[in-house]
N, CA, C, O and the ligand as a Tripos MOL2 file, in Angstrom:
@<TRIPOS>MOLECULE
protein
  257   255    65     0     0
PROTEIN
NO_CHARGES

@<TRIPOS>ATOM
      1 N         231.3080   26.5350 -134.4540 N.3       1 MET1
      2 CA        232.6010   26.9750 -134.9770 C.3       1 MET1
      3 C         233.7070   26.5590 -134.0100 C.2       1 MET1
      4 O         233.4630   25.9510 -132.9680 O.2       1 MET1
      5 N         234.9090   26.9050 -134.3920 N.am      2 MET2
      6 CA        236.0400   26.5940 -133.5100 C.3       2 MET2
      7 C         236.0700   27.5710 -132.3370 C.2       2 MET2
      8 O         235.5740   28.6940 -132.4270 O.2       2 MET2
      9 N         236.6550   27.1220 -131.2530 N.am      3 VAL3
     10 CA        236.7520   28.0020 -130.0820 C.3       3 VAL3
     11 C         237.7160   29.1520 -130.4130 C.2       3 VAL3
     12 O         238.7760   28.9150 -130.9920 O.2       3 VAL3
     13 N         237.3580   30.3950 -130.0490 N.am      4 PRO4
     14 CA        238.2690   31.5200 -130.2990 C.3       4 PRO4
     15 C         239.5790   31.3200 -129.5350 C.2       4 PRO4
     16 O         239.5830   30.8640 -128.3910 O.2       4 PRO4
     17 N         240.6810   31.6680 -130.1820 N.am      5 VAL5
     18 CA        241.9870   31.4640 -129.5500 C.3       5 VAL5
     19 C         242.1610   32.3950 -128.3530 C.2       5 VAL5
     20 O         242.6680   31.9920 -127.3060 O.2       5 VAL5
     21 N         241.7310   33.6510 -128.5250 N.am      6 ARG6
     22 CA        241.8950   34.6270 -127.4400 C.3       6 ARG6
     23 C         240.5460   35.1210 -126.9500 C.2       6 ARG6
     24 O         239.5510   35.1000 -127.6740 O.2       6 ARG6
     25 N         240.5400   35.5700 -125.6950 N.am      7 CYS7
     26 CA        239.3450   36.1940 -125.1280 C.3       7 CYS7
     27 C         239.0490   37.4830 -125.9060 C.2       7 CYS7
     28 O         239.9510   38.2850 -126.1500 O.2       7 CYS7
     29 N         237.7870   37.6780 -126.2900 N.am      8 PHE8
     30 CA        237.4090   38.8680 -127.0760 C.3       8 PHE8
     31 C         237.6350   40.1480 -126.2860 C.2       8 PHE8
     32 O         237.9610   41.1810 -126.8700 O.2       8 PHE8
     33 N         237.4720   40.1000 -124.9890 N.am      9 THR9
     34 CA        237.5350   41.3110 -124.1720 C.3       9 THR9
     35 C         238.9580   41.6800 -123.7610 C.2       9 THR9
     36 O         239.3800   42.8200 -123.9580 O.2       9 THR9
     37 N         239.7030   40.7280 -123.1920 N.am     10 CYS10
     38 CA        241.0160   41.0890 -122.6360 C.3      10 CYS10
     39 C         242.1870   40.5410 -123.4540 C.2      10 CYS10
     40 O         243.3200   40.9740 -123.2470 O.2      10 CYS10
     41 N         241.9540   39.6170 -124.3630 N.am     11 GLY11
     42 CA        243.0310   39.1360 -125.2210 C.3      11 GLY11
     43 C         243.8500   37.9880 -124.6600 C.2      11 GLY11
     44 O         244.8100   37.5470 -125.2920 O.2      11 GLY11
     45 N         243.4880   37.5020 -123.4980 N.am     12 LYS12
     46 CA        244.2100   36.3520 -122.9310 C.3      12 LYS12
     47 C         243.9620   35.1140 -123.7900 C.2      12 LYS12
     48 O         242.8530   34.9100 -124.2830 O.2      12 LYS12
     49 N         244.9940   34.2880 -123.9680 N.am     13 VAL13
     50 CA        244.8480   33.0600 -124.7580 C.3      13 VAL13
     51 C         244.0160   32.0410 -123.9710 C.2      13 VAL13
     52 O         244.4320   31.5880 -122.9050 O.2      13 VAL13
     53 N         242.8500   31.6840 -124.4960 N.am     14 VAL14
     54 CA        241.9940   30.7130 -123.8100 C.3      14 VAL14
     55 C         241.7750   29.4530 -124.6480 C.2      14 VAL14
     56 O         241.3210   28.4350 -124.1260 O.2      14 VAL14
     57 N         242.0950   29.5150 -125.9470 N.am     15 GLY15
     58 CA        241.8500   28.3770 -126.8300 C.3      15 GLY15
     59 C         242.6120   27.1300 -126.4310 C.2      15 GLY15
     60 O         242.1550   26.0110 -126.6650 O.2      15 GLY15
     61 N         243.7750   27.3250 -125.8270 N.am     16 GLU16
     62 CA        244.6040   26.1790 -125.4430 C.3      16 GLU16
     63 C         243.9540   25.3450 -124.3400 C.2      16 GLU16
     64 O         244.3210   24.1860 -124.1450 O.2      16 GLU16
     65 N         242.9920   25.9230 -123.6200 N.am     17 HIS17
     66 CA        242.3470   25.1970 -122.5190 C.3      17 HIS17
     67 C         241.0830   24.4690 -122.9480 C.2      17 HIS17
     68 O         240.5180   23.7000 -122.1700 O.2      17 HIS17
     69 N         240.6300   24.7010 -124.1880 N.am     18 TRP18
     70 CA        239.3270   24.1950 -124.5970 C.3      18 TRP18
     71 C         239.1960   22.6730 -124.4950 C.2      18 TRP18
     72 O         238.2370   22.1690 -123.9110 O.2      18 TRP18
     73 N         240.1570   21.9460 -125.0610 N.am     19 GLU19
     74 CA        240.0300   20.4830 -125.0830 C.3      19 GLU19
     75 C         239.9430   19.9080 -123.6640 C.2      19 GLU19
     76 O         239.1110   19.0460 -123.3780 O.2      19 GLU19
     77 N         240.8120   20.3990 -122.7930 N.am     20 GLU20
     78 CA        240.7880   19.8830 -121.4280 C.3      20 GLU20
     79 C         239.4930   20.2710 -120.7240 C.2      20 GLU20
     80 O         238.8970   19.4610 -120.0140 O.2      20 GLU20
     81 N         239.0620   21.5120 -120.9240 N.am     21 PHE21
     82 CA        237.8190   21.9600 -120.2920 C.3      21 PHE21
     83 C         236.6450   21.1050 -120.7540 C.2      21 PHE21
     84 O         235.8150   20.6880 -119.9460 O.2      21 PHE21
     85 N         236.5790   20.8500 -122.0480 N.am     22 LYS22
     86 CA        235.4690   20.0700 -122.6130 C.3      22 LYS22
     87 C         235.4520   18.6610 -122.0330 C.2      22 LYS22
     88 O         234.4110   18.1710 -121.5940 O.2      22 LYS22
     89 N         236.6000   18.0250 -122.0370 N.am     23 GLU23
     90 CA        236.6470   16.6500 -121.5480 C.3      23 GLU23
     91 C         236.3120   16.5540 -120.0620 C.2      23 GLU23
     92 O         235.5740   15.6650 -119.6360 O.2      23 GLU23
     93 N         236.8600   17.4730 -119.2880 N.am     24 ARG24
     94 CA        236.6670   17.3630 -117.8420 C.3      24 ARG24
     95 C         235.2790   17.8050 -117.4030 C.2      24 ARG24
     96 O         234.7290   17.2300 -116.4630 O.2      24 ARG24
     97 N         234.6990   18.8040 -118.0500 N.am     25 SER25
     98 CA        233.4280   19.3330 -117.5610 C.3      25 SER25
     99 C         232.2040   18.7420 -118.2570 C.2      25 SER25
    100 O         231.1510   18.6080 -117.6340 O.2      25 SER25
    101 N         232.3210   18.3900 -119.5230 N.am     26 ARG26
    102 CA        231.1230   17.9190 -120.2200 C.3      26 ARG26
    103 C         231.0560   16.4140 -120.2780 C.2      26 ARG26
    104 O         229.9780   15.8380 -120.1360 O.2      26 ARG26
    105 N         232.1800   15.7660 -120.4830 N.am     27 GLU27
    106 CA        232.1510   14.3150 -120.5790 C.3      27 GLU27
    107 C         232.4620   13.6790 -119.2310 C.2      27 GLU27
    108 O         232.0100   12.5700 -118.9460 O.2      27 GLU27
    109 N         233.2230   14.3660 -118.4120 N.am     28 GLY28
    110 CA        233.4610   13.8990 -117.0520 C.3      28 GLY28
    111 C         232.3320   14.3990 -116.1710 C.2      28 GLY28
    112 O         231.2940   14.8270 -116.6750 O.2      28 GLY28
    113 N         232.5220   14.3500 -114.8840 N.am     29 ASP29
    114 CA        231.4710   14.8780 -114.0100 C.3      29 ASP29
    115 C         232.0520   15.9010 -113.0430 C.2      29 ASP29
    116 O         231.5660   16.0440 -111.9210 O.2      29 ASP29
    117 N         233.1080   16.6230 -113.4810 N.am     30 GLU30
    118 CA        233.6710   17.6680 -112.6420 C.3      30 GLU30
    119 C         232.8720   18.9440 -112.8040 C.2      30 GLU30
    120 O         232.2640   19.1880 -113.8460 O.2      30 GLU30
    121 N         232.8810   19.7540 -111.7580 N.am     31 ASP31
    122 CA        232.2060   21.0490 -111.7910 C.3      31 ASP31
    123 C         232.9840   21.9870 -112.7190 C.2      31 ASP31
    124 O         234.1820   22.1840 -112.5190 O.2      31 ASP31
    125 N         232.3210   22.5720 -113.7360 N.am     32 PRO32
    126 CA        233.0330   23.4770 -114.6550 C.3      32 PRO32
    127 C         233.7350   24.6240 -113.9270 C.2      32 PRO32
    128 O         234.8020   25.0660 -114.3540 O.2      32 PRO32
    129 N         233.1540   25.1000 -112.8540 N.am     33 LYS33
    130 CA        233.7830   26.1800 -112.0730 C.3      33 LYS33
    131 C         235.1550   25.7440 -111.5710 C.2      33 LYS33
    132 O         236.1300   26.4880 -111.6780 O.2      33 LYS33
    133 N         235.2220   24.5390 -111.0250 N.am     34 GLN34
    134 CA        236.4760   24.0480 -110.4720 C.3      34 GLN34
    135 C         237.5010   23.8140 -111.5750 C.2      34 GLN34
    136 O         238.6880   24.0800 -111.3850 O.2      34 GLN34
    137 N         237.0510   23.3140 -112.7320 N.am     35 VAL35
    138 CA        237.9690   23.0790 -113.8560 C.3      35 VAL35
    139 C         238.5910   24.4020 -114.2950 C.2      35 VAL35
    140 O         239.8020   24.4790 -114.5020 O.2      35 VAL35
    141 N         237.7610   25.4530 -114.4400 N.am     36 LEU36
    142 CA        238.2710   26.7580 -114.8570 C.3      36 LEU36
    143 C         239.2420   27.3250 -113.8270 C.2      36 LEU36
    144 O         240.2560   27.9200 -114.1910 O.2      36 LEU36
    145 N         238.9370   27.1420 -112.5430 N.am     37 ASP37
    146 CA        239.8430   27.6140 -111.4880 C.3      37 ASP37
    147 C         241.2040   26.9360 -111.6170 C.2      37 ASP37
    148 O         242.2450   27.5850 -111.5030 O.2      37 ASP37
    149 N         241.1850   25.6200 -111.8560 N.am     38 GLU38
    150 CA        242.4410   24.8730 -111.9280 C.3      38 GLU38
    151 C         243.2260   25.1990 -113.1990 C.2      38 GLU38
    152 O         244.4540   25.1220 -113.2060 O.2      38 GLU38
    153 N         242.5210   25.5650 -114.2760 N.am     39 LEU39
    154 CA        243.2030   25.9260 -115.5170 C.3      39 LEU39
    155 C         243.7970   27.3330 -115.4520 C.2      39 LEU39
    156 O         244.5720   27.7170 -116.3270 O.2      39 LEU39
    157 N         243.4410   28.1000 -114.4260 N.am     40 GLY40
    158 CA        243.9600   29.4500 -114.2850 C.3      40 GLY40
    159 C         243.1820   30.4800 -115.0930 C.2      40 GLY40
    160 O         243.6740   31.5800 -115.3410 O.2      40 GLY40
    161 N         241.9720   30.1260 -115.5000 N.am     41 VAL41
    162 CA        241.1100   31.0830 -116.2080 C.3      41 VAL41
    163 C         240.2500   31.7500 -115.1500 C.2      41 VAL41
    164 O         239.1870   31.2340 -114.8060 O.2      41 VAL41
    165 N         240.6930   32.9000 -114.6220 N.am     42 ASP42
    166 CA        239.9650   33.4740 -113.4920 C.3      42 ASP42
    167 C         239.0950   34.6820 -113.8060 C.2      42 ASP42
    168 O         238.2180   35.0150 -113.0100 O.2      42 ASP42
    169 N         239.3040   35.3510 -114.9400 N.am     43 ARG43
    170 CA        238.4590   36.5040 -115.2440 C.3      43 ARG43
    171 C         237.1340   36.0300 -115.8470 C.2      43 ARG43
    172 O         237.0880   35.0530 -116.5950 O.2      43 ARG43
    173 N         236.0570   36.7480 -115.5030 N.am     44 ALA44
    174 CA        234.7290   36.3830 -115.9900 C.3      44 ALA44
    175 C         234.6690   36.4590 -117.5130 C.2      44 ALA44
    176 O         233.9880   35.6540 -118.1480 O.2      44 ALA44
    177 N         235.3900   37.4380 -118.1100 N.am     45 CYS45
    178 CA        235.3520   37.5970 -119.5640 C.3      45 CYS45
    179 C         235.9830   36.3970 -120.2610 C.2      45 CYS45
    180 O         235.5370   36.0070 -121.3400 O.2      45 CYS45
    181 N         237.0170   35.8040 -119.6580 N.am     46 CYS46
    182 CA        237.6750   34.6310 -120.2500 C.3      46 CYS46
    183 C         236.8630   33.3730 -119.9990 C.2      46 CYS46
    184 O         236.7830   32.4950 -120.8580 O.2      46 CYS46
    185 N         236.2630   33.2900 -118.8240 N.am     47 ARG47
    186 CA        235.4870   32.0990 -118.4740 C.3      47 ARG47
    187 C         234.2890   31.9400 -119.3970 C.2      47 ARG47
    188 O         233.9430   30.8280 -119.7950 O.2      47 ARG47
    189 N         233.6520   33.0720 -119.7380 N.am     48 ARG48
    190 CA        232.4740   32.9570 -120.6170 C.3      48 ARG48
    191 C         232.8660   32.4540 -122.0090 C.2      48 ARG48
    192 O         232.0350   31.8660 -122.7020 O.2      48 ARG48
    193 N         234.1130   32.6750 -122.4300 N.am     49 MET49
    194 CA        234.5480   32.1930 -123.7370 C.3      49 MET49
    195 C         234.4510   30.6700 -123.8090 C.2      49 MET49
    196 O         234.0400   30.1140 -124.8280 O.2      49 MET49
    197 N         234.8310   30.0070 -122.7230 N.am     50 LEU50
    198 CA        234.8090   28.5430 -122.6860 C.3      50 LEU50
    199 C         233.4330   28.0090 -122.3070 C.2      50 LEU50
    200 O         232.9480   27.0450 -122.8990 O.2      50 LEU50
    201 N         232.8020   28.6480 -121.3080 N.am     51 VAL51
    202 CA        231.5130   28.1480 -120.8240 C.3      51 VAL51
    203 C         230.4390   28.2270 -121.9130 C.2      51 VAL51
    204 O         229.6010   27.3330 -122.0290 O.2      51 VAL51
    205 N         230.4710   29.3110 -122.7150 N.am     52 SER52
    206 CA        229.3960   29.5300 -123.6850 C.3      52 SER52
    207 C         229.7220   28.9520 -125.0580 C.2      52 SER52
    208 O         228.9400   29.1090 -125.9950 O.2      52 SER52
    209 N         230.8790   28.2790 -125.1890 N.am     53 HIS53
    210 CA        231.2580   27.7830 -126.5150 C.3      53 HIS53
    211 C         230.6130   26.4490 -126.8420 C.2      53 HIS53
    212 O         230.4350   25.5990 -125.9690 O.2      53 HIS53
    213 N         230.2600   26.2720 -128.1370 N.am     54 LYS54
    214 CA        229.7150   25.0010 -128.6160 C.3      54 LYS54
    215 C         230.4400   24.6790 -129.9240 C.2      54 LYS54
    216 O         230.4980   25.5190 -130.8210 O.2      54 LYS54
    217 N         230.9910   23.4720 -130.0370 N.am     55 ASP55
    218 CA        231.6940   23.0800 -131.2580 C.3      55 ASP55
    219 C         230.7060   22.8140 -132.3860 C.2      55 ASP55
    220 O         229.9660   21.8320 -132.3340 O.2      55 ASP55
    221 N         230.6800   23.6670 -133.4030 N.am     56 LEU56
    222 CA        229.7560   23.4840 -134.5130 C.3      56 LEU56
    223 C         230.4930   23.2760 -135.8250 C.2      56 LEU56
    224 O         229.8520   23.1080 -136.8620 O.2      56 LEU56
    225 N         231.8190   23.2820 -135.8130 N.am     57 VAL57
    226 CA        232.5780   23.2870 -137.0530 C.3      57 VAL57
    227 C         232.2850   22.0550 -137.9220 C.2      57 VAL57
    228 O         232.2160   22.1670 -139.1460 O.2      57 VAL57
    229 N         232.1140   20.8970 -137.3050 N.am     58 ASP58
    230 CA        231.8410   19.6880 -138.0800 C.3      58 ASP58
    231 C         230.4170   19.6670 -138.6400 C.2      58 ASP58
    232 O         230.1510   19.0220 -139.6550 O.2      58 ASP58
    233 N         229.5100   20.3760 -137.9720 N.am     59 ILE59
    234 CA        228.1220   20.3990 -138.4170 C.3      59 ILE59
    235 C         227.9370   21.3900 -139.5700 C.2      59 ILE59
    236 O         227.1750   21.1270 -140.5000 O.2      59 ILE59
    237 N         228.6320   22.5260 -139.5080 N.am     60 VAL60
    238 CA        228.4490   23.5990 -140.4840 C.3      60 VAL60
    239 C         229.3370   23.4210 -141.7090 C.2      60 VAL60
    240 O         228.9830   23.8760 -142.7970 O.2      60 VAL60
    241 N         230.4920   22.7620 -141.5470 N.am     61 ALA61
    242 CA        231.4940   22.6640 -142.6230 C.3      61 ALA61
    243 C         230.9440   22.1920 -143.9740 C.2      61 ALA61
    244 O         231.3440   22.7530 -144.9940 O.2      61 ALA61
    245 N         230.0540   21.1990 -144.0430 N.am     62 PRO62
    246 CA        229.5990   20.7300 -145.3580 C.3      62 PRO62
    247 C         228.8380   21.7900 -146.1630 C.2      62 PRO62
    248 O         228.7200   21.6600 -147.3810 O.2      62 PRO62
    249 N         228.3220   22.8280 -145.5110 N.am     63 TYR63
    250 CA        227.4880   23.8330 -146.1830 C.3      63 TYR63
    251 C         228.2620   25.0600 -146.6130 C.2      63 TYR63
    252 O         227.6730   26.0050 -147.1370 O.2      63 TYR63
    253 N         229.5770   25.0690 -146.4030 N.am     64 GLN64
    254 CA        230.3560   26.2600 -146.7770 C.3      64 GLN64
    255 C         230.8770   26.1330 -148.1890 C.2      64 GLN64
    256 O         231.5540   27.0360 -148.6810 O.2      64 GLN64
    257 ZN        239.2790   37.7790 -120.7990 Zn       65 ZN65
@<TRIPOS>BOND
     1     1     2 1
     2     2     3 1
     3     3     4 2
     4     3     5 am
     5     5     6 1
     6     6     7 1
     7     7     8 2
     8     7     9 am
     9     9    10 1
    10    10    11 1
    11    11    12 2
    12    11    13 am
    13    13    14 1
    14    14    15 1
    15    15    16 2
    16    15    17 am
    17    17    18 1
    18    18    19 1
    19    19    20 2
    20    19    21 am
    21    21    22 1
    22    22    23 1
    23    23    24 2
    24    23    25 am
    25    25    26 1
    26    26    27 1
    27    27    28 2
    28    27    29 am
    29    29    30 1
    30    30    31 1
    31    31    32 2
    32    31    33 am
    33    33    34 1
    34    34    35 1
    35    35    36 2
    36    35    37 am
    37    37    38 1
    38    38    39 1
    39    39    40 2
    40    39    41 am
    41    41    42 1
    42    42    43 1
    43    43    44 2
    44    43    45 am
    45    45    46 1
    46    46    47 1
    47    47    48 2
    48    47    49 am
    49    49    50 1
    50    50    51 1
    51    51    52 2
    52    51    53 am
    53    53    54 1
    54    54    55 1
    55    55    56 2
    56    55    57 am
    57    57    58 1
    58    58    59 1
    59    59    60 2
    60    59    61 am
    61    61    62 1
    62    62    63 1
    63    63    64 2
    64    63    65 am
    65    65    66 1
    66    66    67 1
    67    67    68 2
    68    67    69 am
    69    69    70 1
    70    70    71 1
    71    71    72 2
    72    71    73 am
    73    73    74 1
    74    74    75 1
    75    75    76 2
    76    75    77 am
    77    77    78 1
    78    78    79 1
    79    79    80 2
    80    79    81 am
    81    81    82 1
    82    82    83 1
    83    83    84 2
    84    83    85 am
    85    85    86 1
    86    86    87 1
    87    87    88 2
    88    87    89 am
    89    89    90 1
    90    90    91 1
    91    91    92 2
    92    91    93 am
    93    93    94 1
    94    94    95 1
    95    95    96 2
    96    95    97 am
    97    97    98 1
    98    98    99 1
    99    99   100 2
   100    99   101 am
   101   101   102 1
   102   102   103 1
   103   103   104 2
   104   103   105 am
   105   105   106 1
   106   106   107 1
   107   107   108 2
   108   107   109 am
   109   109   110 1
   110   110   111 1
   111   111   112 2
   112   111   113 am
   113   113   114 1
   114   114   115 1
   115   115   116 2
   116   115   117 am
   117   117   118 1
   118   118   119 1
   119   119   120 2
   120   119   121 am
   121   121   122 1
   122   122   123 1
   123   123   124 2
   124   123   125 am
   125   125   126 1
   126   126   127 1
   127   127   128 2
   128   127   129 am
   129   129   130 1
   130   130   131 1
   131   131   132 2
   132   131   133 am
   133   133   134 1
   134   134   135 1
   135   135   136 2
   136   135   137 am
   137   137   138 1
   138   138   139 1
   139   139   140 2
   140   139   141 am
   141   141   142 1
   142   142   143 1
   143   143   144 2
   144   143   145 am
   145   145   146 1
   146   146   147 1
   147   147   148 2
   148   147   149 am
   149   149   150 1
   150   150   151 1
   151   151   152 2
   152   151   153 am
   153   153   154 1
   154   154   155 1
   155   155   156 2
   156   155   157 am
   157   157   158 1
   158   158   159 1
   159   159   160 2
   160   159   161 am
   161   161   162 1
   162   162   163 1
   163   163   164 2
   164   163   165 am
   165   165   166 1
   166   166   167 1
   167   167   168 2
   168   167   169 am
   169   169   170 1
   170   170   171 1
   171   171   172 2
   172   171   173 am
   173   173   174 1
   174   174   175 1
   175   175   176 2
   176   175   177 am
   177   177   178 1
   178   178   179 1
   179   179   180 2
   180   179   181 am
   181   181   182 1
   182   182   183 1
   183   183   184 2
   184   183   185 am
   185   185   186 1
   186   186   187 1
   187   187   188 2
   188   187   189 am
   189   189   190 1
   190   190   191 1
   191   191   192 2
   192   191   193 am
   193   193   194 1
   194   194   195 1
   195   195   196 2
   196   195   197 am
   197   197   198 1
   198   198   199 1
   199   199   200 2
   200   199   201 am
   201   201   202 1
   202   202   203 1
   203   203   204 2
   204   203   205 am
   205   205   206 1
   206   206   207 1
   207   207   208 2
   208   207   209 am
   209   209   210 1
   210   210   211 1
   211   211   212 2
   212   211   213 am
   213   213   214 1
   214   214   215 1
   215   215   216 2
   216   215   217 am
   217   217   218 1
   218   218   219 1
   219   219   220 2
   220   219   221 am
   221   221   222 1
   222   222   223 1
   223   223   224 2
   224   223   225 am
   225   225   226 1
   226   226   227 1
   227   227   228 2
   228   227   229 am
   229   229   230 1
   230   230   231 1
   231   231   232 2
   232   231   233 am
   233   233   234 1
   234   234   235 1
   235   235   236 2
   236   235   237 am
   237   237   238 1
   238   238   239 1
   239   239   240 2
   240   239   241 am
   241   241   242 1
   242   242   243 1
   243   243   244 2
   244   243   245 am
   245   245   246 1
   246   246   247 1
   247   247   248 2
   248   247   249 am
   249   249   250 1
   250   250   251 1
   251   251   252 2
   252   251   253 am
   253   253   254 1
   254   254   255 1
   255   255   256 2
@<TRIPOS>SUBSTRUCTURE
     1 MET1         2 RESIDUE 1 A MET
     2 MET2         6 RESIDUE 1 A MET
     3 VAL3        10 RESIDUE 1 A VAL
     4 PRO4        14 RESIDUE 1 A PRO
     5 VAL5        18 RESIDUE 1 A VAL
     6 ARG6        22 RESIDUE 1 A ARG
     7 CYS7        26 RESIDUE 1 A CYS
     8 PHE8        30 RESIDUE 1 A PHE
     9 THR9        34 RESIDUE 1 A THR
    10 CYS10       38 RESIDUE 1 A CYS
    11 GLY11       42 RESIDUE 1 A GLY
    12 LYS12       46 RESIDUE 1 A LYS
    13 VAL13       50 RESIDUE 1 A VAL
    14 VAL14       54 RESIDUE 1 A VAL
    15 GLY15       58 RESIDUE 1 A GLY
    16 GLU16       62 RESIDUE 1 A GLU
    17 HIS17       66 RESIDUE 1 A HIS
    18 TRP18       70 RESIDUE 1 A TRP
    19 GLU19       74 RESIDUE 1 A GLU
    20 GLU20       78 RESIDUE 1 A GLU
    21 PHE21       82 RESIDUE 1 A PHE
    22 LYS22       86 RESIDUE 1 A LYS
    23 GLU23       90 RESIDUE 1 A GLU
    24 ARG24       94 RESIDUE 1 A ARG
    25 SER25       98 RESIDUE 1 A SER
    26 ARG26      102 RESIDUE 1 A ARG
    27 GLU27      106 RESIDUE 1 A GLU
    28 GLY28      110 RESIDUE 1 A GLY
    29 ASP29      114 RESIDUE 1 A ASP
    30 GLU30      118 RESIDUE 1 A GLU
    31 ASP31      122 RESIDUE 1 A ASP
    32 PRO32      126 RESIDUE 1 A PRO
    33 LYS33      130 RESIDUE 1 A LYS
    34 GLN34      134 RESIDUE 1 A GLN
    35 VAL35      138 RESIDUE 1 A VAL
    36 LEU36      142 RESIDUE 1 A LEU
    37 ASP37      146 RESIDUE 1 A ASP
    38 GLU38      150 RESIDUE 1 A GLU
    39 LEU39      154 RESIDUE 1 A LEU
    40 GLY40      158 RESIDUE 1 A GLY
    41 VAL41      162 RESIDUE 1 A VAL
    42 ASP42      166 RESIDUE 1 A ASP
    43 ARG43      170 RESIDUE 1 A ARG
    44 ALA44      174 RESIDUE 1 A ALA
    45 CYS45      178 RESIDUE 1 A CYS
    46 CYS46      182 RESIDUE 1 A CYS
    47 ARG47      186 RESIDUE 1 A ARG
    48 ARG48      190 RESIDUE 1 A ARG
    49 MET49      194 RESIDUE 1 A MET
    50 LEU50      198 RESIDUE 1 A LEU
    51 VAL51      202 RESIDUE 1 A VAL
    52 SER52      206 RESIDUE 1 A SER
    53 HIS53      210 RESIDUE 1 A HIS
    54 LYS54      214 RESIDUE 1 A LYS
    55 ASP55      218 RESIDUE 1 A ASP
    56 LEU56      222 RESIDUE 1 A LEU
    57 VAL57      226 RESIDUE 1 A VAL
    58 ASP58      230 RESIDUE 1 A ASP
    59 ILE59      234 RESIDUE 1 A ILE
    60 VAL60      238 RESIDUE 1 A VAL
    61 ALA61      242 RESIDUE 1 A ALA
    62 PRO62      246 RESIDUE 1 A PRO
    63 TYR63      250 RESIDUE 1 A TYR
    64 GLN64      254 RESIDUE 1 A GLN
    65 ZN65       257 GROUP 0 **** ****
């Protein structure tokens, strides 16, 4: 699915960081920890939103 716009726990907007996080940590070879630090996502509840996310929207969309 799409990345949630806000953190489920604290409500901070985290969706705006998804594209940069994905490119820098998964396709690049930067440490995800360092990317999150530089993006200003410092709470554990917000970090898990990005770290645990997987884009499935293109895979699931044809079956809806
Ligand atoms: Zn949070």
